[in-house]
C-alpha positions as CSV (number, residue, x, y, z in Angstrom):
1,X,-81.1,2.6,18.6
2,X,-77.4,2.6,18.1
3,X,-75.2,-0.1,19.7
4,X,-71.7,0.4,21.1
5,X,-70.5,-3.1,22.3
6,X,-72.1,-3.4,25.8
7,X,-74.1,-0.1,25.7
8,X,-77.0,0.9,23.6
9,X,-78.2,4.5,23.0
10,X,-81.9,4.9,22.6
11,X,-83.3,8.4,22.1
12,X,-80.4,9.9,24.1
13,X,-80.7,7.5,27.0
14,X,-77.8,5.1,27.7
15,X,-78.9,1.5,28.3
16,X,-76.6,-1.4,29.4
17,X,-77.2,-4.5,27.4
18,X,-77.5,-7.7,29.4
19,X,-75.5,-9.7,26.8
20,X,-73.3,-12.7,27.1
21,X,-70.2,-11.6,28.9
22,X,-68.3,-14.5,27.7
23,X,-68.6,-13.7,24.0
24,X,-64.9,-12.8,23.8
25,X,-61.7,-13.8,25.3
26,X,-59.9,-11.8,27.9
27,X,-56.5,-11.2,29.3
28,X,-57.3,-12.8,32.7
29,X,-56.5,-16.4,32.6
30,X,-59.1,-17.4,35.0
31,X,-61.8,-15.6,32.9
32,X,-60.7,-17.6,29.9
33,X,-60.8,-20.9,31.7
34,X,-64.5,-20.1,32.7
35,X,-65.2,-19.0,29.1
36,X,-63.7,-22.3,27.7
37,X,-65.3,-24.4,30.4
38,X,-62.1,-26.4,31.1
39,X,-64.0,-28.7,33.5
40,X,-67.6,-29.3,35.0
41,X,-66.9,-26.9,37.9
42,X,-66.0,-24.2,35.6
43,X,-69.1,-24.7,33.6
44,X,-71.2,-24.3,36.6
45,X,-69.1,-21.3,37.8
46,X,-69.6,-19.7,34.3
47,X,-73.4,-20.1,34.5
48,X,-73.4,-18.6,38.0
49,X,-71.1,-15.6,36.8
50,X,-73.4,-14.9,33.9
51,X,-76.5,-15.0,36.1
52,X,-74.9,-12.6,38.7
53,X,-74.0,-10.1,35.8
54,X,-77.6,-10.1,34.5
55,X,-78.9,-9.4,37.9
56,X,-76.3,-6.8,39.0
57,X,-75.0,-4.9,35.8
58,X,-77.3,-2.0,36.1
59,X,-76.1,-1.1,39.7
60,X,-72.3,-1.2,38.7
61,X,-69.9,0.5,36.4
62,X,-71.1,0.4,32.8
63,X,-67.7,-1.1,31.7
64,X,-67.9,-3.9,34.2
65,X,-68.1,-6.6,31.5
66,X,-65.0,-5.5,29.8
67,X,-63.2,-5.2,33.3
68,X,-64.2,-8.8,34.1
69,X,-62.1,-10.0,31.2
70,X,-59.0,-8.5,32.7
71,X,-59.7,-8.4,36.4
72,X,-62.1,-11.3,37.0
73,X,-61.9,-11.8,40.9
74,X,-62.2,-8.2,41.7
75,X,-65.1,-7.6,39.4
76,X,-66.8,-10.9,40.6
77,X,-66.7,-9.7,44.2
78,X,-68.4,-6.4,43.2
79,X,-71.2,-8.4,41.4
80,X,-71.6,-10.8,44.2
81,X,-71.8,-8.1,46.8
82,X,-74.5,-6.3,44.9
83,X,-76.4,-9.6,44.5
84,X,-76.2,-10.2,48.2
85,X,-77.4,-6.6,49.1
86,X,-80.3,-7.1,46.7
87,X,-81.2,-10.4,48.4
88,X,-81.1,-8.5,51.9
89,X,-83.7,-6.1,50.1
90,X,-81.4,-3.2,50.1
91,X,-82.3,-0.4,47.5
92,X,-79.3,0.5,45.4
93,X,-78.7,3.3,43.1
94,X,-77.9,2.7,39.5
95,X,-74.2,2.4,38.6
96,X,-72.0,5.4,37.7
97,X,-68.7,6.0,36.0
98,X,-67.2,8.0,38.9
99,X,-67.1,7.5,42.7
100,X,-67.3,4.4,44.9
101,X,-68.4,1.1,43.5
102,X,-71.9,0.7,45.2
103,X,-74.4,3.0,46.7
104,X,-77.2,2.1,49.0
105,X,-80.3,4.1,49.5
106,X,-81.9,3.6,53.0
107,X,-84.8,5.2,54.6
108,X,-83.9,7.4,57.5
109,X,-80.2,7.3,56.7
110,X,-78.0,9.2,54.4
111,X,-76.7,7.3,51.5
112,X,-74.2,4.4,52.2
113,X,-71.3,4.1,49.9
114,X,-69.1,0.8,49.5
115,X,-65.7,0.5,48.0
116,X,-65.0,-3.2,47.2
117,X,-61.6,-4.7,47.0
118,X,-60.1,-8.3,46.5
119,X,-56.9,-9.2,48.5
120,X,-53.9,-10.6,46.7
121,X,-51.4,-13.0,48.2
122,X,-48.7,-10.3,47.8
123,X,-45.3,-10.5,46.4
124,X,-41.7,-10.8,47.9
125,X,-40.9,-11.5,51.6
126,X,-44.3,-10.6,53.0
127,X,-46.4,-12.7,50.5
128,X,-48.7,-15.3,51.7
129,X,-47.5,-18.6,50.2
130,X,-49.7,-21.4,48.8
131,X,-50.1,-24.3,51.2
132,X,-48.9,-27.7,50.0
133,X,-51.3,-30.4,50.3
134,X,-48.9,-32.9,51.8
135,X,-46.9,-30.5,54.1
136,X,-48.1,-29.3,57.5
137,X,-47.7,-25.7,58.3
138,X,-49.1,-23.2,60.6
139,X,-51.6,-20.5,59.4
140,X,-49.4,-17.5,58.5
141,X,-51.9,-15.2,60.5
142,X,-49.5,-12.0,60.6
143,X,-48.9,-12.3,56.8
144,X,-52.6,-12.5,56.1
145,X,-53.3,-9.5,58.4
146,X,-50.8,-7.5,56.6
147,X,-52.6,-8.1,53.2
148,X,-55.8,-7.2,54.9
149,X,-54.3,-4.0,56.3
150,X,-52.8,-3.1,52.9
151,X,-56.2,-3.1,51.2
152,X,-58.0,-1.4,54.1
153,X,-55.5,1.5,54.0
154,X,-55.8,1.6,50.1
155,X,-59.5,1.9,50.1
156,X,-59.5,4.4,53.1
157,X,-57.3,6.8,51.1
158,X,-59.7,6.2,48.1
159,X,-62.6,7.4,50.2
160,X,-60.7,10.4,51.2
161,X,-60.1,11.3,47.4
162,X,-63.8,11.0,46.9
163,X,-64.5,13.4,49.6
164,X,-62.0,15.8,48.3
165,X,-63.9,15.8,45.0
166,X,-67.2,16.2,46.7
167,X,-68.4,12.9,45.5
168,X,-69.3,12.0,49.1
169,X,-71.0,14.4,51.6
170,X,-69.8,14.7,55.2
171,X,-72.9,12.8,56.7
172,X,-72.8,9.9,54.3
173,X,-71.7,6.5,55.4
174,X,-68.6,4.6,54.0
175,X,-68.1,0.9,54.0
176,X,-65.0,-1.0,52.8
177,X,-65.9,-4.5,51.6
178,X,-63.0,-6.9,51.6
179,X,-62.9,-10.2,49.9
180,X,-59.9,-12.5,50.9
181,X,-60.7,-15.6,48.8
182,X,-57.5,-15.5,46.9
183,X,-55.2,-15.4,50.0
184,X,-54.0,-18.9,50.9
185,X,-55.4,-20.2,54.2
186,X,-57.4,-17.0,54.6
187,X,-60.6,-19.2,55.0
188,X,-59.0,-20.8,58.2
189,X,-60.2,-18.2,60.6
190,X,-61.4,-17.9,64.3
191,X,-65.2,-17.6,64.8
192,X,-64.9,-15.8,68.0
193,X,-62.4,-13.1,66.8
194,X,-62.3,-13.3,63.0
195,X,-59.0,-12.2,61.5
196,X,-60.4,-9.1,59.9
197,X,-61.3,-7.8,63.3
198,X,-57.9,-8.7,64.8
199,X,-56.5,-6.6,61.8
200,X,-58.3,-3.6,63.1
201,X,-58.5,-4.0,66.9
202,X,-55.4,-5.3,68.9
203,X,-56.5,-8.9,69.3
204,X,-53.6,-11.2,69.2
205,X,-53.3,-14.9,69.8
206,X,-56.0,-16.7,72.1
207,X,-54.7,-17.6,75.6
208,X,-56.1,-19.8,78.3
209,X,-55.3,-19.9,82.1
210,X,-55.3,-23.3,83.4
211,X,-55.6,-24.4,87.1
212,X,-52.4,-26.2,87.7
213,X,-54.1,-28.7,90.2
214,X,-57.3,-29.5,88.4
215,X,-56.0,-28.8,84.9
216,X,-59.3,-27.0,84.2
217,X,-59.5,-23.9,82.0
218,X,-60.1,-20.9,84.5
219,X,-60.1,-18.1,81.9
220,X,-59.7,-17.6,78.1
221,X,-58.7,-14.3,76.6
222,X,-56.6,-12.8,73.8
223,X,-53.1,-11.5,73.9
224,X,-52.8,-7.8,73.3
225,X,-51.3,-7.1,69.7
226,X,-51.2,-3.6,68.6
227,X,-49.0,-4.3,65.4
228,X,-47.9,-6.9,63.1
229,X,-44.4,-6.7,61.5
230,X,-43.3,-7.0,57.9
231,X,-40.3,-9.2,57.1
232,X,-38.2,-5.8,57.2
233,X,-39.1,-5.3,60.8
234,X,-41.5,-2.4,60.0
235,X,-44.4,-2.4,62.3
236,X,-48.0,-1.9,60.8
237,X,-50.7,-1.0,63.3
238,X,-53.6,-3.2,64.2
239,X,-55.6,-0.4,65.9
240,X,-57.3,1.5,63.0
241,X,-60.7,1.2,64.7
242,X,-59.3,2.7,67.8
243,X,-57.8,5.6,65.9
244,X,-60.0,8.7,65.2
245,X,-58.3,9.2,61.9
246,X,-60.4,6.4,60.5
247,X,-63.7,7.5,61.9
248,X,-65.0,8.1,58.5
249,X,-65.1,4.5,57.8
250,X,-68.4,3.3,59.3
251,X,-68.0,-0.5,58.8
252,X,-66.3,-3.5,57.2
253,X,-67.9,-6.1,55.2
254,X,-65.7,-9.2,54.8
255,X,-65.9,-12.6,53.1
256,X,-64.0,-15.4,51.5
257,X,-66.5,-16.4,48.9
258,X,-65.5,-17.0,45.4
259,X,-67.0,-18.3,42.2
260,X,-66.7,-22.0,43.3
261,X,-67.4,-21.6,47.0
262,X,-70.6,-19.5,48.1
263,X,-73.7,-20.4,50.1
264,X,-77.3,-20.9,48.7
265,X,-78.2,-17.6,50.3
266,X,-75.5,-15.3,49.0
267,X,-75.7,-12.8,52.0
268,X,-75.1,-15.6,54.6
269,X,-71.3,-15.4,53.9
270,X,-70.8,-11.8,54.8
271,X,-69.3,-10.5,58.0
272,X,-70.3,-7.0,59.1
273,X,-67.9,-5.4,61.6
274,X,-68.9,-1.9,63.0
275,X,-66.3,0.8,63.6
276,X,-66.8,1.8,67.3
277,X,-65.4,5.3,66.5
278,X,-67.5,5.9,63.3
279,X,-68.6,9.5,62.9
280,X,-71.5,8.2,60.9
281,X,-72.2,4.8,62.3
282,X,-74.2,2.1,60.6
283,X,-77.3,0.9,62.6
284,X,-76.9,-2.5,64.4
285,X,-78.9,-5.1,62.5
286,X,-78.6,-3.2,59.2
287,X,-77.9,-6.4,57.1
288,X,-79.7,-9.0,59.2
289,X,-77.9,-11.7,57.3
290,X,-74.5,-13.4,57.9
291,X,-72.7,-12.4,61.0
292,X,-72.4,-9.0,62.8
293,X,-69.8,-7.9,65.1
294,X,-69.7,-4.7,67.2
295,X,-68.0,-3.2,70.4
296,X,-70.3,-2.6,73.5
297,X,-67.7,-2.5,76.1
298,X,-66.4,-5.8,74.8
299,X,-66.7,-7.5,71.4
300,X,-70.1,-8.9,70.6
301,X,-71.6,-10.7,67.8
302,X,-74.7,-12.1,66.3
303,X,-75.2,-14.8,63.8
304,X,-78.3,-13.7,61.7
305,X,-78.3,-17.0,59.7
306,X,-79.8,-19.0,62.8
307,X,-82.4,-16.4,63.8
């Protein structure tokens, strides 16, 4: 057996070693803070990360350990997602060096491909600014939607490139998995119409109609909003899931979990949103964990965690 860092070669077979991913420093400051256990929460998060790595490394890119040291949050989300899918009893293919991040094998379905992405706060005039603990402010809903739409479009284009290279077949399903934990205030969301849904369908701000005499609420609804605007005034569409252009995307998985904030059951914090125009639709109840949203003449949802 010959060893090459995190990889061993045994009789021509490449085997990923499940070693300590915190053996050496990285270029990511957060990774180094975990490695050096700068406080008790970091020590616990370091143990959790190492355990995730040992459970999931064989299903992800063979260079994941090195990538964690330079892009911790992005690679952590990939590990978390794989662990949650395994917890949901999904059968996954082993990792590969080319193509989408994750592949699910499912009886009766074509392969299901997942591209995972972590949203950043952004820079410049459209960035989502950190909240100050002593200052009240409204949630910058449009700026957060802009960040979500940016990564959605990036991963949509990535899937198109995979198709051009014949890495994905026409009948195979594609899911974009978005994590918004690094975006300030993204966790403050609407349970009825989560922000990710309002980024892909034209749900605006909630509205109520009140009887002027009794002051009772007569009707509640949402304003129609088909665009959000950059600081420059450029409109960005919020109707991607009404546009046949995006029909190759079967669904979205969304979460705001991070290495400090996650449930006992990892899959309980996943939101699954079906594309109503999907050319290869994902079956309802596919995950049976977390929350699920779909369109059946109107927006419907099910919380699988309370079943």
